[in-house]
C-alpha positions, 0 to 999 in steps of 0.5 A: 441452975446457970446452965438451965437458965442459959439454955432457956434463954437460948431456946427463947431467943430462937423461938422469938426469931422464928415467930417474930413475923409471918414472913419467916413462917411464910418462908418456912412454909414454902420450903417445908413439906405439906405435913409440916406447914403449921408454922404460919399459924404458930407465928400468927398465934404468937403475934396475934395476927392471922394468915392474911398477913402472909401476903406482905412478908417481911425480910429477915433482919441482921440479928435473925440471920446471925442467929440462924447461922449459929444453928448446927455449930457444935461446942468444938467448932471454934477449936477445930477452926482454930487448929485448921488455921494454925495448920495452914499457917504452919504449912505455909511457913514450911513451904517458904523455908523450903523454897516451895512455891504454889506454882510447884516449879521446883525453884527455890525462893528468890532470896536463896538464888546465887546467880554468880556461882551458877554462872561460874559453874556453867562456864566451867562445864564443857559441852560433850559430844556422843562417840562410841568406844570401838576398841580398848588397847592394852586393857587392864593396864595403866597405859590403856587407850581407847579407840572412839568413833565420832560419827561423821568426823573420824576415829581417835585414840584417847584416854580417860578423864579424871572422873572416869574409872577404867572399869566403867568403859567397855567396847561398844559403849556410848561415851561423851567426850569434849566438843570444843578442843579436839586436841584434848579428846578424853572420855568424860562420861559413860553413856547408857545405850541408845534405846528406842522409846517404844522399846523402853515402854515395854518394860513393866515398872510396877509388879503385877498383883497376881500370885501363884495362888491366883492361878487355878488349875495349873499346878503342873505348869506352875512347877515347870515354870518355877524350875525354868525361871525361878530356880536358875535366878534364885539358886544358880549354884545348883547348876554350877555344881552339876556343870549344866546350863539352865534352860533359858526359854519356855513356850506356853501353848494352849487354848485361849483363856487357860492362864498362859498370860496370867502365869507370866504375870505371876512369874513377874510378881515372884522375881525381882528381875526386870520384866519386859512384855512384848506383844507380837504385833508391836514388832511388825512395822511398816518400814523394812528392817524396823522390826529387826532393829527393835528386837536388837535394841530389846535384847540390848536393853535386857543384857544391860540388866542384872537379870531379865525376863522377856515375855513374848505374847501372841508370838505366832504374829511374828514367829510363823513358819517360812514359805517360798511364796511370801510377799513383801509383808511376809518377808519383813515378818520373817526378818523379824523372826530370824532376828529373834532366832539369832538373839536367842541362840546366836553368836553373842551370849544371851546372858541372864535372860529368860525368854517366855513365849505364849501362843494359841497356835504352836503348829504355825511356828517355825521349827528353827524357833522351837528347837532346844537351845532356844526354847528348851521347854514346851509347857502345854496349858490344857483345859482344867480338870474337875479339881482345877475348875473347882479351885478356879471357882473358889479363886474368883468368888473369894472377893464376892459376897456369896451365900454360904454352902455354895456347892462349887464342885457341882458348878464345876461339874456343870462346866465341862471343857471350860477354860478359866476365862469361861468360869470367870465369866460365869462368876461375873454373870452370877453377880449381874443376876444378883444386881438385877434382883436387887440383892446384896448376896449372890446365891447358888441359883444365880450361879446356875443361871449364869452357867446356863447363859455362859456355858450353854448359851455362848458355846458357839462362840468358843475357840476351844473346839477349833484349837483341838482340831488344829492341835 
């Protein structure tokens, strides 16, 4: 009974607030649709006045506003607000204890500062200058000495500091030694190699989300790539037992859109090795010798890794055959190509570096780049067959909202001499047809219309016939 009485009083107070004057009814009538404008007459019947009172509206008082604010509040709203307030206070307390400020500058709270010890630490530290270790005298002994070359000053024979191990220093490494007192030169710290930032940015930090299951129509190519790249890295003991050197370079060639770059991304996902992606045009610089310098720093950075895969995409931009009538720009491209040839199989060992190259025009590459020892395997990416095209259709439609019982084999038969990129475009156009028809699923008719549009309509733009003529 108490609950019903409370509910009745609450509803009665809301009714009185809504019908107290014709002003509220006027406001509600103006804001409500035409079908619901009967509030003025209800208010008029309640207060004994007519519609003519709407000309002089009365504003809402404080009680009415407070009552309307309670509309929509649930039984747990107060508890939720209380918990949210406690969470904010707790987060603020944690930030104060950890020294985190709202500016996010990384500074601790002022009460935690120790300026005296910080000043003493800075005075104890010595400034260092960069030098290069050119030679190690009596290595692997207690009396080992190191010849360092300080740029624009001289060469010195020095020892090691207290915090440096002899195994940390190698010939040709950049080191740091004291700058203040030249009579106390010692190697204080080994430094990483100096690499151009543009070369460092070529490293792929995050693994691509492409796997071998996402590459359709390339079953034979995947097996060859795994033999060259994965097997030597995951099972090197097999090659040691046989006494052979594993292949270190692969050339992927074929028409555009057949999956060369896609397979390279899958290889990067499969292995834990450092993956460096280089586009051929990035190595073409306007200054003489810049392209060759970038190639040297690229392989220097690759040798510093435990295992590395270097992928040259569109290598025909820098690997073209040499001619006698070349102009200045062509000579610079040839210098870059010769530096790549030297790094692949030159005087210095390549190390655990696998090189992948992709091109659409293998006939234009220089023979010195293609010889065994530099690029041991040549993998051709041809046009997918019927089974491969069917698999590609299934790969691209597994994330689409399609009808059941779509005959993908029939669609594959309607796409002869098509690449994987063409089939992907067909799937995209089929989705566009469904969007135009305002449907949530893609039908088989949408795929048939997309085949007519992409395969037959865009046939004159295809680069596959031109590739077949050149190769």
